[in-house]
C-alpha positions in Angstrom: 27.8 -32.7 27.7 24.5 -30.9 26.8 24.0 -27.7 25.0 23.6 -24.5 27.0 20.1 -24.0 25.5 19.0 -27.6 26.1 15.6 -27.6 27.7 15.5 -23.8 27.9 12.7 -21.5 26.8 13.1 -19.2 23.7 10.6 -16.5 22.8 10.7 -15.1 19.2 9.0 -11.7 18.9 7.8 -11.4 15.3 7.2 -13.8 12.5 8.7 -11.9 9.6 11.6 -13.1 7.5 14.3 -12.8 10.3 12.2 -14.5 13.0 11.0 -17.4 10.8 14.4 -17.9 9.2 15.9 -18.1 12.7 13.3 -20.7 13.9 13.7 -22.9 10.8 17.5 -22.7 11.0 17.6 -23.5 14.7 15.4 -26.6 14.1 17.6 -27.7 11.2 21.0 -27.2 12.9 20.1 -28.5 16.3 21.9 -31.5 17.6 19.1 -34.1 18.1 21.0 -35.8 20.9 20.1 -32.7 23.0 16.6 -31.8 24.1 15.3 -29.0 21.8 14.4 -25.8 23.6 10.8 -24.8 24.3 10.1 -22.2 21.6 7.2 -19.8 21.3 6.6 -17.3 18.4 4.4 -14.2 18.9 3.2 -11.9 16.2 1.3 -8.7 16.5 -1.1 -9.3 13.6 -3.7 -11.9 12.9 -2.6 -14.4 10.3 -5.0 -13.0 7.7 -4.0 -9.3 8.3 -0.4 -10.3 8.2 -0.8 -11.7 4.7 -2.7 -8.7 3.5 0.4 -6.5 4.1 2.6 -8.5 1.8 1.5 -6.8 -1.5 4.8 -6.0 -3.1 7.9 -7.8 -4.5 11.5 -7.8 -3.4 14.9 -9.0 -4.4 16.6 -12.1 -3.2 20.3 -12.0 -4.2 22.8 -14.8 -4.9 25.9 -12.7 -5.3 28.0 -13.8 -2.2 27.8 -15.7 1.1 25.6 -13.0 2.6 22.8 -13.4 0.1 19.3 -14.4 0.7 19.3 -17.2 -1.9 22.2 -18.8 0.0 20.2 -18.7 3.2 17.2 -20.1 1.4 19.4 -22.9 0.0 20.8 -23.7 3.4 17.3 -23.8 4.8 16.3 -26.3 2.0 13.8 -23.8 0.6 15.6 -22.6 -2.6 13.6 -24.6 -5.0 10.3 -23.4 -3.6 11.5 -19.8 -3.9 12.6 -20.3 -7.5 9.2 -21.7 -8.4 7.6 -18.4 -7.2 10.1 -16.0 -8.8 8.7 -13.3 -11.0 12.0 -12.5 -12.7 15.6 -13.8 -12.6 15.2 -17.6 -13.0 15.8 -17.7 -16.8 17.9 -14.5 -16.9 20.3 -12.8 -14.5 20.0 -9.7 -16.7 16.8 -8.3 -15.2 17.8 -5.2 -13.2 17.9 -1.9 -15.1 18.6 1.8 -14.5 16.6 3.8 -17.0 16.4 7.4 -18.1 13.1 9.3 -17.9 11.8 7.6 -21.1 12.8 4.2 -19.8 15.8 3.8 -22.2 18.6 1.7 -20.6 21.3 3.6 -18.8 22.8 0.5 -17.4 21.9 -3.2 -17.2 23.7 -5.7 -15.0 24.7 -9.3 -15.4 26.2 -11.0 -12.4 27.7 -14.5 -11.9 25.8 -16.7 -9.5 27.6 -17.4 -6.3 28.7 -20.9 -5.2 26.8 -22.9 -7.7 23.4 -21.1 -7.4 21.3 -21.3 -10.5 20.8 -17.6 -10.6 22.4 -14.4 -9.2 19.1 -13.0 -8.1 15.4 -13.2 -8.4 12.4 -10.9 -7.9 9.7 -12.5 -5.9 6.4 -11.5 -4.2 7.0 -10.9 -0.5 3.9 -12.9 0.4 5.4 -16.0 -1.4 8.6 -15.8 0.6 6.6 -15.4 3.8 4.4 -18.4 3.0 7.4 -20.6 2.3 8.9 -19.7 5.6 5.6 -20.1 7.5 5.1 -23.5 6.0 8.6 -24.6 7.1 7.9 -23.3 10.7 4.3 -24.0 11.3 4.9 -27.7 10.6 6.8 -27.9 13.9 5.9 -24.8 15.9 2.7 -22.8 16.7 2.6 -19.1 16.1 0.6 -17.1 18.7 -1.1 -14.5 16.5 -2.5 -11.1 17.5 -0.1 -10.8 20.4 2.5 -8.0 20.8 5.7 -8.3 22.9 5.6 -4.7 24.3 8.7 -4.7 26.4 11.3 -6.8 28.2 13.8 -6.7 31.0 16.4 -9.0 32.5 15.6 -10.2 36.0 18.4 -9.7 38.5 17.7 -12.7 40.6 17.8 -15.4 38.0 19.1 -13.8 34.8 16.0 -14.7 32.9 14.1 -12.3 30.6 10.6 -11.2 31.5 8.6 -10.3 28.4 5.4 -8.2 28.6 2.6 -9.2 26.3 -0.5 -7.5 25.0 -3.2 -9.7 23.5 -5.8 -8.8 21.0 -6.9 -5.2 21.2 -4.9 -4.6 24.4 -7.6 -5.5 26.9 -5.6 -8.5 28.1 -2.0 -8.1 29.4 0.4 -10.8 30.7 4.0 -11.6 31.2 6.2 -14.6 30.4 9.7 -15.5 31.4 12.2 -17.0 29.0 16.0 -17.8 28.8 16.4 -16.2 25.4 14.4 -13.5 23.6 14.8 -13.0 19.9 13.6 -9.6 19.0 12.5 -9.8 15.3 9.7 -7.4 15.6 10.6 -5.0 12.8 11.8 -1.5 12.3 9.4 -0.1 14.9 10.5 -2.7 17.5 8.7 -2.4 20.8 11.5 -4.5 22.4 14.2 -2.1 21.1 12.2 0.9 22.4 12.1 -0.6 25.9 15.8 -1.5 26.0 17.4 1.1 23.7 14.9 4.0 23.8 17.4 6.4 22.2 18.0 4.1 19.2 15.3 5.4 16.8 14.8 5.5 13.1 16.3 8.4 11.2 14.5 10.2 8.4 16.9 10.5 5.4 15.2 13.4 3.6 13.4 11.4 0.9 9.7 10.7 0.6 8.3 7.9 -1.5 4.8 7.7 -3.1 3.7 4.4 -4.6 0.9 2.0 -5.5 0.1 -1.1 -7.5 -0.9 -1.1 -11.2 -2.9 -4.1 -12.4 -2.8 -5.4 -16.0 -5.2 -8.3 -16.7 -3.9 -8.6 -20.2 -0.2 -8.6 -19.2 2.4 -6.1 -18.0 3.7 -3.7 -20.7 7.3 -3.7 -21.8 10.1 -3.1 -20.7 8.9 -3.9 -17.2 7.3 -7.3 -18.0 10.6 -9.1 -17.5 12.8 -6.6 -15.7 12.7 -4.2 -12.8 14.7 -1.1 -11.9 15.0 2.6 -11.3 14.3 5.4 -13.7 16.3 8.6 -13.0 14.8 11.8 -14.4 17.7 14.2 -13.7 15.0 16.6 -12.3 15.2 15.4 -8.7 12.5 12.7 -9.1 13.1 8.9 -9.4 10.7 6.1 -10.3 11.1 2.5 -9.2 9.0 -0.2 -10.9 8.9 -3.9 -10.5 6.6 -6.8 -11.4 4.8 -8.4 -8.4 3.3 -11.2 -10.6 2.3 -11.8 -14.2 -0.5 -9.1 -14.0 0.6 -6.5 -11.5 3.5 -4.1 -10.8 4.5 -2.1 -7.8 5.8 1.4 -8.4 7.1 4.3 -6.4 8.1 7.9 -7.1 10.6 9.5 -4.8 12.0 13.0 -4.2 13.9 14.9 -1.5 11.7 16.6 1.1 13.1 18.2 4.2 10.4 16.8 6.6 8.5 13.6 6.6 4.8 13.9 5.8 2.0 13.0 8.2 0.9 9.4 8.0 -1.4 8.7 5.1 -4.8 7.3 6.1 -5.0 4.5 3.5 -8.7 4.0 4.4 -9.5 7.5 3.3 -10.6 7.7 -0.4 -10.1 11.4 -0.3 -6.5 11.1 0.9 -5.5 8.3 -1.4 -7.1 9.9 -4.5 -5.3 13.2 -3.7 -2.0 11.4 -3.4 -2.6 9.6 -6.7 -3.2 13.0 -8.4 -0.1 14.4 -6.8 2.0 11.5 -8.0 0.8 12.1 -11.6 2.0 15.7 -11.3 5.3 14.8 -9.6 6.1 12.1 -12.2 5.0 14.2 -15.2 8.4 14.0 -16.9 8.4 10.1 -17.1 7.4 8.5 -20.4 7.7 4.9 -21.5 5.3 2.6 -19.5 4.9 5.1 -16.6 1.6 6.8 -17.8 0.1 3.4 -18.5 1.1 2.1 -15.0 -0.4 5.2 -13.4 -3.7 4.8 -15.3 -3.8 1.1 -14.2 -3.4 2.0 -10.5 -6.3 1.9 -8.1 -5.8 4.8 -5.7 -6.8 2.5 -2.7 -3.4 0.9 -3.2 -1.4 4.1 -2.8 1.0 4.7 0.1 3.3 7.5 1.2 6.5 6.4 3.0 9.4 8.4 4.4 12.8 6.8 3.7 14.0 5.9 7.2 16.8 3.7 8.5 19.1 3.3 11.5 22.7 2.2 12.2 23.2 -1.5 13.2 24.5 -2.3 16.7 26.3 -5.0 18.5 25.1 -6.5 21.7 27.8 -5.5 24.3 25.3 -3.1 26.0 22.2 -5.2 25.5 21.1 -7.4 28.4 22.4 -10.9 28.0 19.6 -13.1 26.7 18.1 -10.5 24.3 19.2 -10.6 20.7 18.0 -8.2 18.0 17.9 -9.4 14.4 16.6 -8.1 11.1 15.0 -4.7 11.0 14.7 -4.5 14.7 18.5 -4.1 14.7 19.3 -2.4 11.4 16.2 -1.1 9.6 16.9 0.0 6.0 14.9 2.0 3.5 13.7 0.5 0.2 16.7 2.2 -1.4 18.9 -0.5 0.2 17.3 -3.2 -2.0 18.7 -5.7 0.5 16.5 -5.8 3.6 15.1 -9.3 2.9 18.6 -10.7 2.3 19.8 -9.2 5.6 16.8 -10.6 7.5 17.3 -14.1 6.1 21.0 -14.2 6.7 20.6 -12.8 10.2 18.2 -15.6 11.1 20.4 -18.3 9.6 23.7 -17.0 11.1 22.3 -16.5 14.6 20.8 -20.0 14.8 24.0 -21.5 13.4 26.2 -19.7 15.9 23.9 -20.7 18.8 24.1 -24.3 17.8 27.8 -24.3 17.3 29.0 -22.2 20.3 29.6 -23.4 23.8 28.1 -20.4 25.5 25.5 -17.7 24.8 28.2 -15.0 25.0 30.3 -16.7 22.5 27.4 -17.2 20.1 26.3 -13.5 20.3 29.8 -12.2 19.8 30.3 -14.4 16.7 26.9 -13.4 15.3 27.7 -9.7 15.8 30.9 -10.1 13.8 28.9 -11.3 10.8 25.7 -9.2 11.0 26.9 -5.7 11.9 29.5 -5.2 9.1 27.1 -6.4 6.3 24.3 -4.2 7.6 26.6 -1.2 7.7 27.7 -1.9 4.1 24.1 -2.0 3.0 23.2 1.2 4.9 26.1 3.1 3.2 25.2 1.9 -0.3 21.6 2.9 0.2 22.6 6.4 1.0 24.7 6.5 -2.1 21.7 5.3 -4.2 19.5 8.0 -2.8 22.0 10.6 -3.9 22.3 9.2 -7.4 18.5 8.7 -7.8 17.7 12.4 -7.1 20.7 14.2 -8.6 20.2 17.0 -11.0 22.2 19.3 -13.3 25.9 18.7 -13.7 25.9 15.8 -11.2 23.2 14.0 -13.2 25.1 14.6 -16.5 28.2 13.1 -15.0 26.4 10.0 -13.6 24.6 9.5 -16.9 28.0 9.5 -18.8 29.4 7.1 -16.2 26.6 4.7 -16.7 27.0 4.9 -20.5 30.7 4.1 -20.2 30.1 1.4 -17.6 27.5 -0.3 -19.8 29.8 -0.2 -22.8 32.7 -1.7 -20.8 30.4 -4.5 -19.4 29.3 -5.2 -22.9 32.9 -5.6 -24.0 33.6 -7.9 -21.1 30.4 -9.9 -21.8 28.7 -8.8 -18.5 25.9 -6.9 -20.1 
């Protein structure tokens, strides 16, 4: 008996982590005795522009079964990821929480899960994307510069009609498919057309960041570690290496309303933001002034911390499945977005291959994806509160970190 997707058509909207992990996992887990579905990947950007947006690093964890390193291992891509790691391969003790002078408040050491060589790495986003692209483009073509703008289920045959916009929008077309994988990011066009009320929520925190470059090498203590500095004055500073000669940094603080979008092509706006960041982060010592001095204002960004609740697919038209940020966008305070995307792609493909019906596969996927995304969302909100606390609350958290660090040292976990 054949598979319910045998010979069917699948459209994947978006070639980010979730979409590419799904494609690679479906190809890997597919029963070769069945005809593989026709599969088309669309991405809004050109290939060159897409890579230019990858200028920061991220965490891939190896702490439990829902970790990105587990997904990369299952995809057969772990070794390639480890070769590109900035931190974490030789030491699992790379994450820090610092005070405003970059003295350690807490450092963490975790046990790698299920035989992994490390409990976590820091890696440039562009490197993860390139690894996934290489795995997928060897078997599938990606149609660049094409946006999936909306979709609906056809009542006569149950197929999904997808509306496409090509290039600068002068050419429009439609395609039908049997399964649409919406992996088109936090600002998903597909989600907006099917769940228009399900929008991102601003969480009352603005982030201002950029990239510092160090041709002679990154200063200590951020050359081999990454983390969050808490000032106790309502401002937090995140810093992480991107590679051997550059770091990404961001300052954050609570603001009631999100700011207007920064025009990153405006020298006037980016320079003004850089000057404001220096003022906002005036209390930070350690490597911070050096990082700021090494930052080109053209790399500066201003980002509102936004996220949304994950959802299951009971009220979504059968044949449309949302994965990654299109389902459960998280802010950078989650520190887990890439892991969620990779595990979403792997889990959905696995459930589709193992299940006897589409309904069964989607239900099984939801039971895996929704709870882990909800946990990440909750923990990110807690981190926002800790990062920007002041006064007595900050004093209590600082004492808690000191005690926790001492206890972990006693137990050999620090």
